C-alpha positions as CSV (number, residue, x, y, z in Angstrom):
1,M,170.1,16.2,107.9
2,N,173.9,15.9,108.2
3,G,176.2,18.1,110.2
4,F,175.5,20.6,112.9
5,F,174.1,24.1,113.1
6,N,176.7,26.8,113.6
7,V,175.8,29.7,115.9
8,S,177.7,32.8,114.9
9,S,177.8,36.3,116.5
10,S,175.8,39.1,115.1
11,P,175.4,40.8,112.7
12,H,174.1,37.9,110.5
13,V,173.1,40.2,107.6
14,R,175.7,42.6,106.4
15,S,174.7,45.9,104.9
16,G,176.3,47.1,101.7
17,E,176.8,50.6,103.3
18,T,180.2,51.6,104.4
19,T,181.5,54.7,106.2
20,R,182.9,55.9,102.9
21,S,179.6,55.6,101.1
22,I,177.7,57.3,103.9
23,M,180.2,60.2,104.1
24,L,180.1,60.6,100.3
25,D,176.3,60.9,100.5
26,V,176.6,63.5,103.2
27,A,179.2,65.5,101.2
28,L,176.9,65.3,98.1
29,A,174.0,66.5,100.2
30,L,176.0,69.5,101.4
31,I,176.8,70.6,97.9
32,P,173.6,72.7,97.3
33,A,174.1,74.8,100.4
34,S,177.8,75.2,100.0
35,A,177.5,76.0,96.3
36,F,174.8,78.6,97.0
37,G,177.1,80.1,99.7
38,V,179.9,80.5,97.2
39,Y,177.5,82.0,94.6
40,H,176.0,84.4,97.1
41,F,179.2,85.5,98.9
42,G,181.9,85.1,96.3
43,I,185.3,83.6,95.8
44,H,186.6,84.1,99.4
45,A,183.8,81.8,100.6
46,L,185.1,79.1,98.2
47,L,188.6,79.6,99.6
48,V,187.3,79.2,103.1
49,L,185.6,75.9,102.2
50,L,188.7,74.6,100.4
51,V,191.1,75.5,103.3
52,S,188.8,74.0,105.9
53,V,188.6,70.7,104.0
54,A,192.3,70.6,103.0
55,V,193.5,71.3,106.6
56,A,191.1,68.7,108.1
57,I,192.3,66.0,105.7
58,V,196.0,66.9,106.2
59,S,195.6,67.1,110.0
60,E,194.1,63.6,110.2
61,Y,196.7,62.2,107.9
62,A,199.6,63.8,109.8
63,F,198.3,62.8,113.2
64,Q,197.7,59.2,112.2
65,K,201.1,58.9,110.5
66,I,202.9,60.5,113.5
67,T,201.1,58.2,116.0
68,G,201.6,55.1,113.9
69,Q,197.8,54.5,113.3
70,K,196.1,53.3,110.2
71,V,195.5,56.2,107.9
72,T,191.7,56.6,107.3
73,I,191.4,59.8,105.3
74,T,189.8,57.8,102.5
75,D,186.7,57.1,104.6
76,G,185.5,60.7,103.9
77,S,184.9,61.7,107.5
78,A,187.6,64.3,107.6
79,L,186.2,65.7,104.3
80,V,182.7,66.1,105.8
81,T,184.1,67.6,109.0
82,G,186.1,70.2,107.1
83,L,183.2,71.0,104.8
84,L,180.9,71.6,107.8
85,I,183.5,73.8,109.5
86,G,183.8,75.9,106.4
87,M,180.0,76.2,106.1
88,N,179.8,77.5,109.6
89,M,182.3,80.3,108.9
90,P,181.4,84.0,108.1
91,P,182.1,84.5,104.4
92,E,185.0,86.9,104.6
93,I,186.8,85.4,107.7
94,P,190.6,85.3,107.6
95,L,191.6,81.9,106.2
96,W,193.7,81.0,109.3
97,V,190.5,80.8,111.4
98,P,188.8,77.9,109.6
99,A,192.3,76.2,109.3
100,L,192.7,76.4,113.1
101,G,189.1,75.2,113.5
102,S,189.8,72.1,111.3
103,I,193.0,71.3,113.3
104,F,191.1,71.6,116.6
105,A,188.1,69.4,115.3
106,I,190.3,66.6,113.9
107,I,193.0,66.4,116.5
108,F,191.4,67.5,119.8
109,V,187.8,66.5,119.4
110,K,188.2,63.4,117.1
111,Q,191.6,61.8,117.2
112,F,192.4,62.4,120.8
113,F,189.4,60.3,121.7
114,G,190.1,57.4,119.4
115,G,189.1,58.6,115.9
116,I,185.9,58.1,114.0
117,G,183.2,56.5,116.1
118,Q,184.7,57.5,119.4
119,N,184.3,61.3,119.6
120,F,182.0,62.6,122.3
121,M,180.6,65.6,120.4
122,N,180.3,66.6,116.8
123,P,183.8,67.7,115.8
124,A,182.7,70.5,113.5
125,L,180.5,72.0,116.2
126,G,183.2,71.6,118.8
127,A,185.5,73.6,116.5
128,R,182.8,76.2,115.9
129,C,182.2,76.8,119.6
130,F,185.9,76.9,120.2
131,L,186.3,79.6,117.6
132,L,183.2,81.5,118.8
133,I,184.7,81.7,122.3
134,S,188.3,82.5,121.2
135,F,187.6,84.9,118.3
136,T,184.2,86.3,119.0
137,S,184.6,89.4,116.9
138,L,185.8,87.5,113.8
139,M,183.2,84.8,114.1
140,S,180.4,87.4,114.4
141,D,181.5,89.7,111.6
142,F,179.2,89.2,108.6
143,T,180.6,92.1,106.5
144,V,180.6,91.3,102.8
145,D,182.4,93.5,100.3
146,G,182.7,96.2,102.9
147,V,179.0,96.2,103.6
148,S,177.9,95.3,107.1
149,G,174.5,93.8,107.6
150,A,172.5,92.1,110.3
151,T,171.7,88.4,110.0
152,P,168.0,87.4,110.0
153,L,168.3,86.2,113.6
154,V,169.7,89.6,114.7
155,E,166.8,91.3,112.8
156,L,164.3,89.1,114.5
157,S,165.8,89.7,117.9
158,S,166.1,93.5,117.6
159,E,163.2,94.3,115.2
160,G,160.9,91.4,115.6
161,S,160.7,90.7,111.8
162,T,162.8,89.8,108.8
163,S,162.2,88.8,105.2
164,L,161.0,85.2,105.3
165,M,161.5,84.8,101.6
166,N,165.1,86.0,101.7
167,A,165.8,83.7,104.6
168,F,164.3,80.8,102.8
169,L,166.1,81.4,99.5
170,G,169.4,82.6,101.2
171,F,169.8,86.2,100.1
172,T,170.8,87.3,103.6
173,H,173.9,87.7,105.8
174,G,175.1,84.8,107.8
175,T,177.6,81.9,107.6
176,I,178.4,80.4,104.3
177,G,176.3,77.2,104.6
178,E,173.4,78.4,106.7
179,V,171.8,81.1,104.7
180,S,169.7,79.1,102.2
181,A,167.0,77.0,103.9
182,L,165.9,75.8,100.4
183,A,169.4,74.4,99.6
184,L,169.6,72.7,103.0
185,L,166.2,71.1,102.6
186,I,167.2,69.8,99.2
187,G,170.3,68.2,100.8
188,G,168.1,66.8,103.6
189,A,165.7,65.3,101.2
190,Y,168.6,63.5,99.4
191,L,169.8,62.0,102.7
192,L,166.3,60.8,103.5
193,I,165.9,59.2,100.1
194,R,169.3,57.5,100.4
195,K,168.3,56.4,103.9
196,V,171.4,57.9,105.4
197,I,169.3,59.6,108.1
198,T,165.8,59.1,109.4
199,W,163.2,61.7,109.8
200,E,162.8,61.6,113.6
201,I,165.7,63.8,114.8
202,P,165.5,66.7,112.2
203,V,161.7,66.8,112.1
204,L,161.1,66.6,115.9
205,Y,163.9,69.0,116.5
206,V,162.3,71.6,114.4
207,V,158.7,70.9,115.6
208,S,159.7,71.0,119.3
209,F,161.6,74.3,118.7
210,A,158.5,75.7,116.9
211,V,156.3,74.7,119.8
212,F,158.6,76.3,122.3
213,E,158.7,79.5,120.3
214,F,154.9,79.7,120.0
215,I,154.6,79.4,123.7
216,F,157.6,81.3,125.1
217,G,158.9,83.3,122.1
218,G,157.0,86.5,123.1
219,H,155.4,87.0,119.7
220,G,152.1,85.1,120.2
221,F,150.9,82.7,117.6
222,S,153.0,84.1,114.7
223,P,153.7,81.4,112.1
224,V,155.7,83.9,110.0
225,F,158.0,84.7,112.9
226,V,158.5,81.1,113.8
227,A,159.1,80.1,110.2
228,S,161.7,82.9,110.0
229,E,163.4,81.5,113.1
230,I,163.5,78.1,111.6
231,C,165.0,79.3,108.3
232,S,167.7,81.3,110.0
233,G,170.7,80.9,112.2
234,G,171.9,77.5,111.1
235,L,168.9,75.6,112.6
236,L,168.3,73.5,109.5
237,L,172.0,73.0,108.9
238,G,172.4,71.7,112.5
239,A,169.1,69.7,112.5
240,I,169.8,67.9,109.2
241,F,173.6,67.5,109.1
242,M,175.0,67.7,112.6
243,A,172.3,66.6,115.1
244,T,172.0,63.4,113.1
245,D,175.6,62.5,113.4
246,Y,175.7,58.7,113.9
247,V,178.4,58.8,116.6
248,T,176.9,61.6,118.8
249,S,173.2,60.9,118.4
250,P,171.1,58.1,120.1
251,I,170.5,54.8,118.3
252,T,167.3,53.9,120.0
253,E,163.9,55.1,118.7
254,K,162.8,56.5,122.0
255,G,166.2,58.0,122.5
256,K,165.9,59.9,119.2
257,V,162.6,61.4,120.2
258,L,164.0,62.5,123.6
259,Y,167.2,63.8,122.0
260,A,165.3,65.8,119.4
261,V,162.9,67.4,121.9
262,L,165.8,68.3,124.1
263,L,167.5,70.0,121.2
264,G,164.4,72.0,120.4
265,V,163.9,73.1,123.9
266,L,167.5,74.1,124.5
267,T,167.7,76.0,121.2
268,G,164.5,77.8,122.1
269,I,165.9,78.7,125.6
270,F,169.2,80.0,124.2
271,R,167.5,82.0,121.4
272,T,164.7,83.4,123.5
273,Y,166.4,84.1,126.7
274,G,170.1,84.1,126.0
275,A,172.3,87.1,125.3
276,S,173.1,85.7,121.8
277,A,170.6,85.2,119.0
278,E,172.2,81.9,118.1
279,G,171.7,78.7,120.0
280,V,172.0,75.7,117.7
281,S,175.7,74.9,118.3
282,Y,175.6,74.9,122.0
283,A,172.2,73.0,122.1
284,I,173.6,70.2,120.0
285,I,176.9,69.9,121.9
286,I,175.1,69.8,125.3
287,S,172.7,67.2,123.9
288,N,175.7,65.2,122.5
289,L,177.1,64.9,126.0
290,L,173.8,63.6,127.3
291,V,173.5,60.8,124.6
292,P,174.9,58.1,126.8
293,L,172.4,58.8,129.5
294,I,169.6,59.0,127.0
295,E,170.5,55.6,125.6
296,R,170.8,54.1,129.0
297,V,167.2,54.9,129.9
298,T,165.7,54.2,126.5
299,M,167.6,51.0,125.5
300,P,165.1,48.2,125.0
301,T,165.5,45.0,127.0
302,A,167.1,42.1,125.2
303,F,164.8,39.1,124.7
304,G,164.9,36.7,127.6
305,Y,166.2,39.2,130.1
306,E,164.3,41.0,132.8
307,S,164.2,44.7,132.3
308,N,166.2,46.7,134.8
309,A,163.4,49.2,134.5
310,M,160.9,46.8,136.0
311,N,160.5,46.3,139.7
312,K,160.7,42.9,141.3
313,E,157.0,42.3,141.0
314,G,157.1,43.3,137.4
315,S,154.2,45.7,138.0
316,G,155.7,48.8,136.3
317,V,158.6,51.0,135.5
318,S,160.9,51.9,138.4
319,I,161.4,55.6,138.8
320,K,165.0,55.0,139.9
321,T,166.0,54.2,136.3
322,Y,164.6,57.4,134.9
323,K,165.5,59.6,137.9
324,P,168.9,60.8,136.5
325,A,167.3,61.8,133.2
326,I,164.4,63.4,134.8
327,S,166.6,65.3,137.3
328,L,168.9,66.5,134.4
329,L,165.9,67.6,132.3
330,V,164.4,69.5,135.3
331,I,167.8,71.1,136.1
332,T,168.3,72.1,132.5
333,L,164.8,73.7,132.2
334,V,165.0,75.5,135.6
335,A,168.5,76.8,134.8
336,G,167.4,77.9,131.4
337,L,164.2,79.6,132.7
338,A,166.2,81.2,135.5
339,L,168.7,82.5,133.0
340,G,165.9,83.9,130.9
341,A,164.2,85.5,133.8
342,A,167.4,87.1,134.9
343,Y,168.0,88.4,131.4
344,E,164.5,89.8,131.2
345,M,164.8,91.5,134.6
346,T,168.2,93.1,133.8
347,K,167.7,93.8,130.1
348,G,166.0,97.1,130.7
349,P,168.4,98.5,133.3
350,I,171.4,97.3,131.2
351,Q,170.0,99.0,128.1
352,K,169.5,102.2,130.0
353,A,173.0,102.0,131.4
354,E,174.4,101.5,128.0
355,E,172.5,104.4,126.6
356,A,173.6,106.6,129.5
357,A,177.2,105.5,128.9
358,A,176.9,106.3,125.2
359,I,175.5,109.8,125.9
360,A,178.3,110.4,128.4
361,A,180.8,109.4,125.8
362,Y,179.1,111.7,123.2
363,V,179.2,114.6,125.6
364,S,182.9,113.9,126.4
365,V,183.9,114.0,122.7
366,C,181.6,116.8,121.7
367,P,181.4,119.1,124.7
368,D,179.6,122.0,122.9
369,A,176.5,119.9,122.3
370,A,173.6,119.5,124.7
371,D,171.8,116.9,122.7
372,F,172.5,114.5,119.9
373,Q,170.1,113.8,117.1
374,E,170.0,111.2,114.3
375,S,170.4,112.7,110.9
376,D,169.1,110.9,107.8
377,D,171.5,112.9,105.6
378,L,174.5,111.8,107.6
379,E,173.4,108.2,107.8
380,T,172.8,108.2,104.0
381,K,176.2,109.6,103.4
382,A,177.9,107.0,105.6
383,E,176.1,104.2,103.8
384,E,177.0,105.7,100.4
385,L,180.7,105.9,101.3
386,M,180.7,102.3,102.4
387,T,179.0,101.0,99.3
388,S,179.9,103.3,96.4
389,D,183.3,104.3,95.0
390,S,185.1,106.3,97.7
391,D,188.2,106.2,99.9
392,I,186.1,104.2,102.4
393,S,184.9,101.5,100.1
394,N,188.2,101.1,98.2
395,G,190.2,100.4,101.4
396,T,192.2,103.6,101.6
397,Y,191.6,103.5,105.4
398,G,191.6,99.8,105.7
399,N,188.4,97.8,106.6
400,I,186.2,100.5,108.0
401,V,182.5,100.4,109.1
402,F,180.5,103.4,110.2
403,E,178.3,102.2,113.0
404,S,176.3,105.5,113.5
405,V,176.6,109.2,113.2
406,Y,174.8,112.0,115.1
407,Q,174.4,115.7,114.8
408,G,175.2,117.6,118.0
409,V,173.1,120.6,118.9
410,D,173.4,123.1,121.6
411,A,170.7,124.2,124.1
412,S,169.3,126.6,121.5
413,G,169.0,123.9,118.9
414,N,171.9,125.2,116.8
415,A,174.5,122.8,115.2
416,A,177.3,122.2,117.6
417,G,179.4,119.4,116.0
418,Y,179.1,115.8,115.1
419,V,179.6,112.4,116.7
420,V,180.8,109.5,114.6
421,N,180.9,105.9,115.9
422,V,183.4,104.2,113.6
423,T,184.9,100.7,113.6
424,S,188.2,99.5,112.2
425,K,188.3,95.8,111.7
426,D,192.0,95.8,111.3
427,G,193.0,95.7,115.0
428,F,195.5,93.1,116.1
429,G,193.0,91.7,118.6
430,G,189.8,92.3,116.6
431,D,187.5,95.2,116.1
432,I,188.4,98.7,117.4
433,T,185.3,101.0,117.7
434,I,185.8,104.6,118.5
435,T,183.5,107.5,119.2
436,V,184.9,110.6,117.5
437,G,183.7,114.2,118.2
438,V,184.1,116.6,115.3
439,S,183.4,120.4,115.5
440,E,181.6,122.4,112.9
441,D,185.0,123.5,111.5
442,K,186.0,119.9,111.1
443,K,188.4,119.6,113.9
444,V,188.6,116.6,116.3
445,T,187.1,117.7,119.7
446,G,187.5,114.3,121.4
447,M,187.7,110.5,121.1
448,E,186.6,107.6,123.3
449,F,187.2,103.9,122.8
450,L,184.0,101.8,122.8
451,T,185.6,98.5,121.8
452,I,189.3,97.6,122.0
453,N,190.8,94.2,122.7
454,E,194.5,94.7,121.9
455,T,197.6,93.3,123.6
456,A,198.0,94.5,127.2
457,G,201.0,96.8,127.6
458,L,201.2,97.4,123.8
459,G,198.1,98.0,121.8
460,M,196.0,98.8,124.8
461,N,198.2,101.8,125.3
462,A,196.1,103.5,122.5
463,Q,193.8,104.5,125.4
464,N,196.6,106.5,127.1
465,P,196.2,110.3,126.9
466,E,199.7,110.6,125.4
467,F,198.5,108.8,122.3
468,M,195.0,110.1,122.1
469,D,195.9,113.7,122.6
470,Q,197.8,113.7,119.3
471,F,194.5,113.8,117.4
472,I,192.7,116.4,119.5
473,G,192.2,119.9,118.0
474,K,193.5,118.9,114.5
475,E,191.8,118.6,111.1
476,G,192.6,117.1,107.8
477,S,194.3,113.7,107.4
478,F,196.6,112.1,109.9
479,N,199.9,110.5,109.0
480,L,201.2,107.6,111.1
481,V,205.0,107.8,111.7
482,K,207.4,105.6,113.6
483,D,210.5,107.8,113.9
484,G,209.2,110.8,115.7
485,A,206.2,113.1,114.8
486,S,207.4,116.3,113.1
487,G,204.4,117.6,111.2
488,D,201.2,119.0,112.7
489,N,199.2,115.9,111.6
490,D,201.9,113.3,112.2
491,I,200.8,110.7,114.7
492,Q,203.6,108.9,116.6
493,A,202.9,105.1,116.5
494,L,202.8,103.1,119.7
495,S,206.0,101.2,120.3
496,G,205.5,97.5,119.4
497,A,201.9,98.1,118.3
498,T,202.0,99.4,114.7
499,I,198.9,97.4,113.7
500,T,196.8,98.9,116.5
501,S,198.2,102.4,115.8
502,T,197.3,102.1,112.1
503,A,193.8,100.9,112.8
504,V,193.1,103.8,115.2
505,T,194.6,106.3,112.8
506,N,192.6,105.0,109.9
507,A,189.4,105.1,112.0
508,M,190.0,108.7,112.9
509,N,190.8,109.6,109.3
510,A,187.6,107.9,108.2
511,A,185.5,109.8,110.7
512,L,186.9,113.1,109.4
513,Y,186.5,112.0,105.8
514,L,182.8,111.3,106.5
515,I,182.1,114.7,108.0
516,G,184.0,116.4,105.3
517,S,182.1,114.5,102.6
518,A,178.8,115.3,104.2
519,A,179.5,119.0,104.2
520,E,180.3,119.1,100.4
């Protein structure tokens, strides 16, 4: 045999797969869920997806051009990140929110750490958590066409049940891409067939979460409840499309198992004991941060080298190698259980305190009443005004939602006024929720702010008596003016806070409109 053998560095066999082909497969797999979201929620959902994708691609192109890097937008990673961000948005969220999320994901989570292959957490989920923390009210508003509804997770948390079939098919409230479990499973099956992902992470994630819920969920052995939890809240979207991200998930077989189980346990802790019904986003991000440690303790030993996990005598695995992982797992579980225990211990007193505060607010705004009773007629009227043709549904008073309405009665059981909890979603800083007292002769007897997050020194001045007193003792419709109130029902706008003033005035008008309509 002539010549010499040539030893080359690995890999010796090259795959035909490229980043572009993988990202294309992921994008195709996301089409069923995103298409159903557009079908279910309407044209604004499509705009959210388009804006998210467009801004993600433009952000990556602009950053790489400005910094003199090679432009990589053709690899499809920015496309997938933008699409995932859009799918994690409420269907009627203002378009600037997903745009901001795409900028944050691409520049701050991805490019600042070296671009594709270097990010330390899933960029789309990093952006989602950033937006959840920064704009909580907008990111948790699932109103569609003026109709506010609870997501399946909220229904499960508050009522203990929801429609499993609706959650599986997708005819529920939620983010654009999470509602249809069926569409997500179709996309997941495509990725498995194409061998873009393997089954370990998504399957073991779901299974470990289900086991946790059976044991600690508080509903006994209830397959329907657990199945509803699995089909809701973005668990399948996260398990199939984000937990399996090549960059932020382990590459070792044992690591995938440990990673998936950790995801399931963390999601179960957050959902069962946390204050929020959601838990997937934070569970995946925390687990992303632990991937280097997971790979360190699960990396197989190269042939010909002594395992660091073996002691000098080679008699077994050294506990020192696994001590950091074990310690971290124990700390996570203890902290999660402690959080859950604290929540359970304080849930009752907090609920009682909130109820007492609500009653105090009702008494304050409707002083002639000794008790407040739910009224099916008033609730029906409120629902009707929000869904049928009326000044509420057509936007005369802006984006208004009636939270609840009560009939006030005196000590003798006679009608003594009404209490309306009404939210305007048009505040400068988010939702403004007001408790409004209305007398039997349709005059405002009082008002209290339940939720207001406006600008300090400007919009927050709506809580000042000088502004609130303008509404008290008056009936009819209020008119907001900027140049000095002259009429009986004119309301002088707050200086520098016209948006806040408008939202409050619209909420007060809506409350009076409801009571007036109910009396007709």
